[in-house]
VOPAGU-2260 file (C-alpha; in pm, 1 decimal, decimal comma):
REM VOPAGU-2260
SITE   aa  ch    i         X         Y         Z
SITE  MET   A    0    2191,8    6323,5    4476,5
SITE  ALA   A    1    2138,1    6181,0    4145,3
SITE  THR   A    2    1878,1    5908,8    4091,2
SITE  PRO   A    3    1964,5    5567,7    3946,5
SITE  ALA   A    4    1785,5    5658,6    3636,2
SITE  VAL   A    5    1999,2    5989,4    3594,8
SITE  LEU   A    6    2319,2    5801,4    3677,5
SITE  ALA   A    7    2239,3    5544,2    3404,0
SITE  VAL   A    8    2203,0    5830,0    3146,8
SITE  LEU   A    9    2524,9    5976,9    3260,7
SITE  ILE   A   10    2721,1    5659,6    3238,0
SITE  THR   A   11    2569,2    5552,2    2893,5
SITE  GLY   A   12    2548,1    5909,1    2739,6
SITE  CYS   A   13    2312,1    6165,7    2690,8
SITE  ALA   A   14    2090,0    5985,3    2439,1
SITE  GLU   A   15    1996,1    5622,3    2377,7
SITE  GLU   A   16    2167,0    5434,4    2089,9
SITE  PRO   A   17    1954,8    5388,0    1788,7
SITE  SER   A   18    1794,0    5043,8    1787,9
SITE  THR   A   19    1911,4    4802,4    1526,9
SITE  PRO   A   20    1631,4    4711,4    1280,0
SITE  GLN   A   21    1488,2    4367,3    1334,5
SITE  HIS   A   22    1480,1    4191,7    1004,4
SITE  LYS   A   23    1131,4    4030,1     960,2
SITE  PRO   A   24    1141,9    3642,4     933,6
SITE  GLY   A   25    1066,8    3552,1     588,7
SITE  GLY   A   26    1065,8    3920,7     493,3
SITE  ARG   A   27    1101,5    4035,7     146,2
SITE  THR   A   28    1422,6    4170,5     -19,6
SITE  PHE   A   29    1509,5    4341,8    -331,2
SITE  THR   A   30    1822,5    4526,2    -483,9
SITE  VAL   A   31    1839,6    4844,7    -663,2
SITE  ALA   A   32    2115,7    4969,1    -902,2
SITE  ALA   A   33    2113,3    5323,7    -982,7
SITE  THR   A   34    2353,7    5524,5   -1215,2
SITE  GLY   A   35    2416,4    5878,6   -1329,3
SITE  ASP   A   36    2376,5    6072,0   -1652,3
SITE  VAL   A   37    2343,1    5894,9   -1990,2
SITE  LEU   A   38    2477,5    6161,2   -2224,8
SITE  ILE   A   39    2530,6    6047,4   -2579,5
SITE  HIS   A   40    2781,5    6290,3   -2729,2
SITE  PRO   A   41    2874,8    6294,9   -3093,5
SITE  ASP   A   42    3193,0    6083,3   -3038,9
SITE  LEU   A   43    2973,4    5808,9   -2878,0
SITE  ILE   A   44    2748,5    5809,1   -3191,7
SITE  GLU   A   45    3059,5    5760,6   -3411,4
SITE  GLN   A   46    3158,3    5473,4   -3185,9
SITE  ALA   A   47    2827,0    5319,1   -3214,9
SITE  THR   A   48    2850,4    5351,3   -3598,1
SITE  GLU   A   49    3178,2    5161,7   -3592,3
SITE  ASP   A   50    3052,9    4894,0   -3354,8
SITE  ALA   A   51    2743,2    4840,3   -3566,4
SITE  GLU   A   52    2979,1    4778,3   -3871,4
SITE  GLU   A   53    3175,6    4534,5   -3648,2
SITE  THR   A   54    2894,7    4343,2   -3491,6
SITE  GLY   A   55    2650,7    4350,9   -3779,0
SITE  ASN   A   56    2372,8    4380,1   -3516,2
SITE  GLY   A   57    2297,3    4752,1   -3533,6
SITE  GLN   A   58    1971,9    4925,4   -3577,4
SITE  ASP   A   59    1969,1    5169,2   -3862,7
SITE  GLY   A   60    2352,4    5161,9   -3848,9
SITE  LEU   A   61    2407,2    5209,6   -3480,2
SITE  ASP   A   62    2490,6    4973,5   -3200,5
SITE  PHE   A   63    2534,9    5101,3   -2841,4
SITE  ARG   A   64    2556,7    4764,3   -2681,9
SITE  PRO   A   65    2926,5    4724,5   -2695,8
SITE  LEU   A   66    2963,0    5068,3   -2543,3
SITE  LEU   A   67    2761,8    4974,0   -2240,3
SITE  ALA   A   68    2855,1    4597,1   -2210,0
SITE  GLY   A   69    3117,1    4643,1   -1944,4
SITE  VAL   A   70    2848,1    4718,9   -1674,3
SITE  LYS   A   71    2598,1    4463,9   -1787,4
SITE  PRO   A   72    2703,2    4193,4   -1530,4
SITE  VAL   A   73    2625,5    4446,7   -1256,6
SITE  ILE   A   74    2331,5    4612,9   -1384,3
SITE  SER   A   75    2136,6    4299,0   -1505,7
SITE  ARG   A   76    2198,2    4148,3   -1158,5
SITE  ALA   A   77    1981,7    4405,3    -984,9
SITE  ASP   A   78    1614,2    4348,4    -909,4
SITE  LEU   A   79    1546,0    4712,0   -1011,2
SITE  ALA   A   80    1797,6    4893,9   -1236,2
SITE  ILE   A   81    1736,5    5282,8   -1270,8
SITE  CYS   A   82    1924,0    5504,8   -1521,8
SITE  HIS   A   83    1899,5    5886,1   -1585,4
SITE  LEU   A   84    1821,4    5956,0   -1956,8
SITE  GLU   A   85    1947,8    6316,8   -1963,3
SITE  THR   A   86    1830,8    6410,2   -2325,2
SITE  PRO   A   87    1545,1    6361,2   -2562,8
SITE  VAL   A   88    1589,8    6120,9   -2864,9
SITE  GLY   A   89    1545,6    6191,0   -3232,1
SITE  GLU   A   90    1450,5    5962,4   -3528,1
SITE  PRO   A   91    1664,0    5641,4   -3579,6
SITE  GLN   A   92    1836,6    5791,2   -3882,2
SITE  GLY   A   93    1893,9    6151,1   -3739,8
SITE  PRO   A   94    1974,3    6423,3   -3757,6
SITE  PHE   A   95    2140,5    6415,6   -3415,4
SITE  LYS   A   96    2265,8    6703,0   -3206,5
SITE  GLY   A   97    2504,8    6734,8   -2921,6
SITE  PHE   A   98    2568,1    7013,5   -2663,7
SITE  PRO   A   99    2392,5    7231,6   -2579,7
SITE  ASP   A  100    2068,8    7118,3   -2762,6
SITE  PHE   A  101    2084,3    6744,3   -2749,0
SITE  LEU   A  102    1891,1    6522,1   -2965,8
SITE  VAL   A  103    2026,6    6159,3   -2952,1
SITE  PRO   A  104    1982,3    5821,1   -3127,6
SITE  PRO   A  105    1682,9    5637,8   -2992,3
SITE  GLN   A  106    1904,2    5316,4   -3048,0
SITE  VAL   A  107    2056,2    5394,7   -2713,6
SITE  LEU   A  108    1726,6    5301,4   -2550,2
SITE  THR   A  109    1729,7    4927,2   -2675,2
SITE  ALA   A  110    2096,5    4911,8   -2559,4
SITE  LEU   A  111    1998,8    5046,1   -2216,5
SITE  LYS   A  112    1715,7    4779,7   -2198,8
SITE  ASP   A  113    1962,6    4508,9   -2304,4
SITE  THR   A  114    2211,1    4623,7   -2040,9
SITE  GLY   A  115    1957,4    4537,7   -1781,3
SITE  TYR   A  116    1790,4    4875,0   -1694,8
SITE  ASP   A  117    1414,9    4860,8   -1607,4
SITE  THR   A  118    1328,2    5228,4   -1585,7
SITE  CYS   A  119    1492,4    5575,9   -1623,3
SITE  SER   A  120    1432,8    5912,3   -1491,4
SITE  THR   A  121    1364,6    6168,0   -1768,5
SITE  ALA   A  122    1333,3    6494,9   -1578,5
SITE  SER   A  123    1629,6    6718,5   -1652,4
SITE  ASN   A  124    1739,0    7067,4   -1786,9
SITE  HIS   A  125    1757,3    6909,0   -2123,6
SITE  THR   A  126    1422,0    6731,9   -2141,2
SITE  PHE   A  127    1274,1    7016,2   -2348,6
SITE  ASP   A  128    1567,2    7091,4   -2572,0
SITE  HIS   A  129    1350,1    7021,4   -2875,5
SITE  GLY   A  130    1020,2    7085,1   -2741,1
SITE  MET   A  131     712,5    6876,8   -2679,6
SITE  ASP   A  132     746,3    6663,3   -2999,0
SITE  ALA   A  133    1090,0    6536,6   -2885,9
SITE  ALA   A  134     976,4    6489,9   -2528,4
SITE  GLN   A  135     678,3    6285,4   -2647,6
SITE  ARG   A  136     876,7    6086,4   -2893,1
SITE  THR   A  137    1128,5    5993,6   -2634,0
SITE  LEU   A  138     863,1    5841,0   -2411,5
SITE  ASP   A  139     692,2    5664,5   -2689,6
SITE  LEU   A  140    1009,4    5496,7   -2800,2
SITE  MET   A  141    1102,2    5413,5   -2433,0
SITE  ASP   A  142     756,8    5243,3   -2408,5
SITE  GLU   A  143     860,4    5044,8   -2741,1
SITE  ALA   A  144    1187,0    4940,0   -2583,1
SITE  GLY   A  145    1030,8    4826,4   -2263,4
SITE  LEU   A  146    1190,7    5099,8   -2040,8
SITE  GLY   A  147     990,4    5250,6   -1770,0
SITE  HIS   A  148    1012,3    5632,1   -1726,7
SITE  ALA   A  149     943,0    5897,2   -1456,5
SITE  GLY   A  150     961,6    6265,0   -1451,2
SITE  SER   A  151     828,7    6385,7   -1786,9
SITE  SER   A  152     479,4    6335,7   -1940,8
SITE  ARG   A  153     320,9    6334,4   -2284,7
SITE  THR   A  154     -21,7    6462,3   -2151,0
SITE  LYS   A  155    -148,1    6644,6   -1843,7
SITE  ALA   A  156    -335,8    6324,8   -1749,0
SITE  GLU   A  157     -17,4    6108,4   -1761,5
SITE  SER   A  158     156,5    6374,6   -1533,4
SITE  GLN   A  159     -91,6    6294,0   -1262,8
SITE  LYS   A  160       1,6    5913,4   -1276,9
SITE  ILE   A  161     261,7    5767,0   -1032,8
SITE  PRO   A  162     491,8    5505,3   -1183,7
SITE  ILE   A  163     473,9    5201,4    -955,9
SITE  ARG   A  164     602,3    4846,8   -1047,9
SITE  GLU   A  165     626,2    4528,5    -851,3
SITE  VAL   A  166     982,2    4425,4    -761,9
SITE  ASN   A  167    1016,7    4079,6    -582,4
SITE  GLY   A  168     653,8    4125,6    -459,5
SITE  VAL   A  169     716,1    4476,3    -331,3
SITE  LYS   A  170     533,9    4777,5    -476,6
SITE  VAL   A  171     803,8    5034,0    -555,5
SITE  ALA   A  172     730,2    5386,1    -684,3
SITE  HIS   A  173     971,6    5588,5    -872,4
SITE  LEU   A  174     952,6    5965,9    -877,9
SITE  ALA   A  175    1173,8    6214,8   -1061,0
SITE  TYR   A  176    1207,8    6579,7   -1050,9
SITE  SER   A  177    1439,1    6862,6   -1188,6
SITE  ARG   A  178    1500,8    7230,5   -1202,7
SITE  ASP   A  179    1374,3    7370,5   -1529,0
SITE  SER   A  180    1597,7    7460,6   -1821,4
SITE  PHE   A  181    1714,3    7827,7   -1851,8
SITE  ALA   A  182    1775,5    7771,7   -2225,4
SITE  HIS   A  183    1457,2    7574,3   -2305,7
SITE  PRO   A  184    1193,4    7620,2   -2023,0
SITE  THR   A  185     864,2    7435,2   -2059,1
SITE  PRO   A  186     597,3    7671,7   -2172,8
SITE  LYS   A  187     363,7    7779,2   -1912,4
SITE  ASP   A  188      69,3    7601,1   -2071,1
SITE  GLN   A  189     278,4    7283,9   -2077,4
SITE  SER   A  190     421,5    7316,8   -1726,3
SITE  TRP   A  191     306,3    6966,8   -1655,8
SITE  ALA   A  192     529,7    6818,5   -1903,6
SITE  VAL   A  193     837,2    6808,7   -1679,0
SITE  ASN   A  194     832,1    6765,4   -1294,2
SITE  ARG   A  195    1000,0    7064,8   -1141,5
SITE  THR   A  196    1175,9    7023,8    -820,0
SITE  ASP   A  197     948,6    7143,5    -533,8
SITE  LEU   A  198     928,7    7007,8    -186,2
SITE  GLY   A  199     551,4    7036,0    -173,2
SITE  ALA   A  200     497,5    6866,1    -504,4
SITE  ILE   A  201     723,3    6579,5    -401,9
SITE  LYS   A  202     550,2    6530,8     -69,1
SITE  ALA   A  203     217,6    6532,1    -246,9
SITE  ALA   A  204     349,1    6275,8    -493,6
SITE  GLU   A  205     485,5    6050,6    -222,2
SITE  ALA   A  206     143,6    6058,3     -41,4
SITE  LYS   A  207     -45,5    5971,3    -361,6
SITE  ALA   A  208     201,1    5687,0    -418,4
SITE  ARG   A  209     147,7    5560,0     -70,5
SITE  LYS   A  210    -221,8    5572,0    -115,5
SITE  GLN   A  211    -198,4    5383,4    -429,3
SITE  GLY   A  212     -29,3    5103,1    -243,1
SITE  ALA   A  213     342,1    5181,4    -282,0
SITE  GLU   A  214     546,2    5033,2      -5,0
SITE  VAL   A  215     882,3    5182,6    -110,2
SITE  VAL   A  216     925,0    5525,6    -279,3
SITE  ILE   A  217    1251,5    5613,0    -462,0
SITE  LEU   A  218    1334,7    5978,1    -571,8
SITE  SER   A  219    1554,5    6071,1    -864,2
SITE  VAL   A  220    1647,9    6442,6    -850,3
SITE  HIS   A  221    1846,6    6649,4   -1101,3
SITE  TRP   A  222    2013,0    6910,2    -884,4
SITE  GLY   A  223    2345,3    7071,0    -778,7
SITE  LEU   A  224    2630,3    7236,2    -959,3
SITE  GLU   A  225    2805,6    7103,1   -1260,2
SITE  HIS   A  226    3158,7    6977,1   -1211,2
SITE  TYR   A  227    3164,7    7005,9    -839,0
SITE  ASN   A  228    3229,7    6702,9    -633,2
SITE  GLU   A  229    3079,9    6852,7    -322,9
SITE  PRO   A  230    2706,7    6909,7    -279,6
SITE  SER   A  231    2585,9    7258,8    -308,1
SITE  LEU   A  232    2410,8    7436,6     -12,1
SITE  PRO   A  233    2063,7    7395,0    -181,7
SITE  GLN   A  234    2141,1    7027,9    -236,5
SITE  LEU   A  235    2220,3    6983,6     137,2
SITE  GLN   A  236    1915,0    7172,4     236,2
SITE  LEU   A  237    1678,2    6974,8      21,9
SITE  ALA   A  238    1835,5    6652,6     117,7
SITE  GLU   A  239    1776,2    6752,6     484,7
SITE  GLN   A  240    1400,0    6827,4     420,4
SITE  LEU   A  241    1355,5    6522,3     197,6
SITE  THR   A  242    1491,8    6285,9     468,7
SITE  LYS   A  243    1337,3    6464,8     764,7
SITE  ASP   A  244     997,0    6576,3     632,7
SITE  THR   A  245     904,0    6287,3     395,4
SITE  GLY   A  246     889,1    5919,6     402,9
SITE  ILE   A  247    1088,7    5885,9      81,9
SITE  ASP   A  248    1313,3    5570,1     117,0
SITE  LEU   A  249    1607,0    5652,0    -127,0
SITE  VAL   A  250    1729,4    5963,9    -300,8
SITE  ILE   A  251    1931,0    5938,1    -617,9
SITE  GLY   A  252    2099,3    6237,6    -757,2
SITE  HIS   A  253    2253,2    6344,8   -1085,4
SITE  HIS   A  254    2345,0    6659,7   -1307,5
SITE  ALA   A  255    2695,3    6748,5   -1173,4
SITE  HIS   A  256    2859,4    6501,3   -1421,3
SITE  VAL   A  257    3104,3    6418,0   -1140,9
SITE  VAL   A  258    3083,7    6190,3    -845,0
SITE  GLN   A  259    2947,4    6326,5    -527,8
SITE  PRO   A  260    2913,4    6170,5    -168,5
SITE  ILE   A  261    2663,5    5918,0     -70,4
SITE  GLN   A  262    2535,6    5994,2     290,1
SITE  LYS   A  263    2299,8    5839,6     532,4
SITE  LEU   A  264    2092,2    6139,5     649,5
SITE  ASN   A  265    1816,8    6108,0     909,5
SITE  GLY   A  266    1816,2    5730,0     851,4
SITE  ARG   A  267    1783,3    5745,1     469,2
SITE  TRP   A  268    2057,9    5717,2     206,3
SITE  VAL   A  269    2116,6    6006,0     -29,2
SITE  ALA   A  270    2337,8    5970,4    -324,8
SITE  TYR   A  271    2400,3    6333,9    -398,5
SITE  GLY   A  272    2552,9    6264,8    -752,7
SITE  LEU   A  273    2655,5    5933,2    -921,5
SITE  GLY   A  274    2854,4    6122,6   -1197,8
SITE  ASN   A  275    2816,4    6038,8   -1557,9
SITE  SER   A  276    2721,2    5689,3   -1638,9
SITE  VAL   A  277    2827,4    5728,6   -2007,5
SITE  ALA   A  278    2943,0    6057,1   -2166,1
SITE  ARG   A  279    3213,4    6184,7   -2382,0
SITE  HIS   A  280    3237,2    6569,9   -2330,4
SITE  SER   A  281    3425,8    6770,1   -2594,7
SITE  SER   A  282    3683,5    6842,7   -2322,5
SITE  PRO   A  283    3707,9    6550,0   -2089,4
SITE  THR   A  284    3833,5    6640,6   -1751,2
SITE  GLY   A  285    3899,0    6283,1   -1623,2
SITE  LEU   A  286    3642,0    6334,0   -1357,3
SITE  THR   A  287    3364,2    6361,2   -1608,3
SITE  GLU   A  288    3446,8    6009,3   -1724,5
SITE  GLU   A  289    3439,4    5862,0   -1370,3
SITE  GLY   A  290    3099,5    5744,1   -1219,3
SITE  ALA   A  291    2949,0    5507,7    -973,6
SITE  ILE   A  292    2681,0    5247,4    -968,2
SITE  GLY   A  293    2491,9    5291,6    -638,4
SITE  TRP   A  294    2376,4    4944,6    -511,9
SITE  PHE   A  295    2106,0    4937,7    -245,7
SITE  GLU   A  296    1966,2    4628,8     -72,9
SITE  PHE   A  297    1633,9    4668,4      78,9
SITE  ARG   A  298    1539,1    4415,6     353,8
SITE  GLU   A  299    1189,6    4412,9     520,9
SITE  THR   A  300    1198,2    4472,2     894,2
SITE  THR   A  301     924,6    4457,2    1158,0
SITE  THR   A  302     889,2    4839,5    1128,7
SITE  GLY   A  303     965,9    4912,6     759,8
SITE  TRP   A  304    1277,3    4866,2     547,6
SITE  ASP   A  305    1660,1    4835,6     629,3
SITE  VAL   A  306    1866,0    4965,3     337,2
SITE  SER   A  307    2234,2    4896,4     298,5
SITE  ALA   A  308    2433,4    5077,6      46,2
SITE  ARG   A  309    2727,4    4962,3    -187,5
SITE  TYR   A  310    2889,6    5111,0    -483,7
SITE  ARG   A  311    3089,3    5009,1    -796,1
SITE  THR   A  312    3329,3    5244,4    -975,7
SITE  THR   A  313    3293,4    5303,5   -1346,7
SITE  LEU   A  314    3495,4    5465,7   -1611,0
SITE  VAL   A  315    3444,3    5555,0   -1974,6
SITE  ASP   A  316    3764,1    5471,1   -2156,3
SITE  ILE   A  317    3859,2    5732,2   -2433,7
SITE  PRO   A  318    4098,7    5640,2   -2695,4
SITE  PRO   A  319    4379,3    5879,3   -2768,9
SITE  ASP   A  320    4367,1    6117,9   -3076,2
SITE  VAL   A  321    4550,4    5981,3   -3367,1
SITE  ASP   A  322    4612,4    6116,9   -3717,1
SITE  ALA   A  323    4400,0    5988,1   -3994,3
SITE  GLY   A  324    4496,8    5631,1   -4085,6
SITE  GLY   A  325    4717,8    5606,7   -3764,4
SITE  LYS   A  326    4684,5    5360,1   -3475,9
SITE  PRO   A  327    4682,4    5417,6   -3107,4
SITE  PRO   A  328    5005,7    5337,0   -2922,7
SITE  LYS   A  329    5039,3    4989,5   -2813,7
SITE  GLY   A  330    4838,6    4906,2   -2503,8
SITE  ALA   A  331    4629,3    5222,2   -2542,8
SITE  VAL   A  332    4248,0    5223,4   -2534,1
SITE  GLU   A  333    4111,2    5163,6   -2879,8
SITE  ASP   A  334    3742,0    5222,2   -2843,8
SITE  HIS   A  335    3508,1    5423,7   -2615,6
SITE  ARG   A  336    3380,0    5175,9   -2361,9
SITE  LEU   A  337    3198,2    5193,8   -2018,9
SITE  VAL   A  338    3425,2    4991,1   -1788,5
SITE  ASP   A  339    3355,5    4817,9   -1457,1
SITE  VAL   A  340    3671,6    4930,3   -1291,4
SITE  ARG   A  341    3671,0    4667,0   -1012,3
SITE  GLN   A  342    3645,9    4385,6   -1277,2
SITE  GLN   A  343    3939,7    4533,5   -1464,8
SITE  LEU   A  344    4151,7    4552,8   -1160,1
SITE  ASP   A  345    4065,5    4204,2   -1041,5
SITE  LYS   A  346    4149,6    4055,4   -1390,7
SITE  PRO   A  347    4428,5    4276,5   -1532,0
SITE  GLU   A  348    4552,1    4022,0   -1770,8
SITE  GLY   A  349    4681,1    4199,8   -2096,3
SITE  LEU   A  350    4640,5    4543,6   -1968,7
SITE  SER   A  351    4914,5    4793,6   -1993,6
SITE  GLU   A  352    5045,5    4956,9   -1678,5
SITE  ASP   A  353    4938,8    5282,7   -1780,7
SITE  ARG   A  354    4576,0    5158,9   -1822,9
SITE  LEU   A  355    4598,3    4991,3   -1479,1
SITE  ALA   A  356    4714,2    5314,6   -1325,0
SITE  ARG   A  357    4416,8    5500,8   -1470,9
SITE  TYR   A  358    4178,5    5243,9   -1332,5
SITE  ARG   A  359    4352,7    5270,0    -990,5
SITE  LEU   A  360    4308,9    5642,0    -996,3
SITE  ALA   A  361    3948,1    5620,5   -1079,9
SITE  ALA   A  362    3885,5    5361,9    -792,2
SITE  GLU   A  363    4053,7    5567,8    -535,8
SITE  ARG   A  364    3929,3    5912,2    -636,8
SITE  THR   A  365    3576,0    5779,4    -664,0
SITE  ARG   A  366    3605,1    5617,8    -314,8
SITE  GLY   A  367    3723,5    5946,6    -181,1
SITE  PHE   A  368    3447,0    6163,0    -322,6
SITE  LEU   A  369    3173,8    5901,4    -222,3
SITE  PHE   A  370    3299,8    5882,5     143,0
SITE  ASN   A  371    3344,4    6261,5     177,3
SITE  ARG   A  372    3046,3    6311,5     398,2
SITE  GLY   A  373    3098,1    6034,4     650,9
SITE  ALA   A  374    2908,2    5734,4     500,7
SITE  PRO   A  375    3183,8    5475,8     583,7
SITE  GLY   A  376    3230,4    5334,5     930,4
SITE  GLY   A  377    2893,6    5320,0    1122,4
SITE  ASP   A  378    2680,3    5382,1     809,8
SITE  GLY   A  379    2836,9    5098,3     617,4
SITE  LEU   A  380    2885,1    5236,4     266,6
SITE  ALA   A  381    3140,9    4980,0     105,0
SITE  GLU   A  382    3235,4    4871,3    -241,6
SITE  LEU   A  383    3020,7    4615,4    -403,2
SITE  ARG   A  384    3185,0    4278,4    -431,0
SITE  LEU   A  385    3031,7    4021,9    -664,6
SITE  GLY   A  386    3030,0    3656,6    -561,9
């Protein structure tokens, strides 16, 4: 005969329901906005040249602020905003290069800061496209612009440091890792210059961050297969290890150039890929212009942190090709612009039906990709609505 305790298990199920985190009275809170790849292709440099002529506020003839202005109300609202700077920067007046060996205008750094970003991951397969000189220059100019950075280093001593900043009274560490580049690998004697993805190294960095007082650790990781909306098997395996075997509080992914799911795994949020933040590939696919702002609210509990996840769809508007001296069709996009899709859909005045249809497609498609590993429902992923 079953005992009362056994009967209770049979009635309620085979396992106890997870307890709801108890928010700490007077506990601290902060928000994190995270975005995908910043890829400044040649067409975007041309746009920044035109915008500098229009605004008169460019630096050495380039102004990237109008390109990014559409997301500023969201990014600047976060307590901590994190971008992914995919490429090294050159000198302000060039020369600049696009794919496959990027060297982009440093003027984009001040535009990112003006948009509201606080720090960026810099570990990618393009970090060493132009060697140590460009990698060092990038970090020097990020320092000048007031942007933090994680994932690459100028010296071996710097590579041993953990970036920790105070956010609303909370010490937050930001780590960043990437696979090495096949085309431009870091030399063996400078292997410390870029953090290469390794579970042991990540665990050691987290432990070091905690020892130095970090209360929250956020990891940016450059992983996966380009142009695939589903995470690869290595992504899934590493995500399982990171959320099970480390105390990392949030994983932010990039590299695929398209949106991938956001999933709550072992109690931690993993954004497998937030798509491109801003890019203009030579052959746009539609998917490469769509992205997501991941929005995460941290609330202190009696045992740690409760994290809720939201998202905001973005789209890079691309003007149609026209003959020299010609004009785009009436109602068409006229400039490259990073668009907050929800803002456009909520305030559609003056927009053509074709443009609205494109924004609706981006919203629905992004929602589908983000939700593709079960994050809605009990996990609570939802679109961010601004009050």
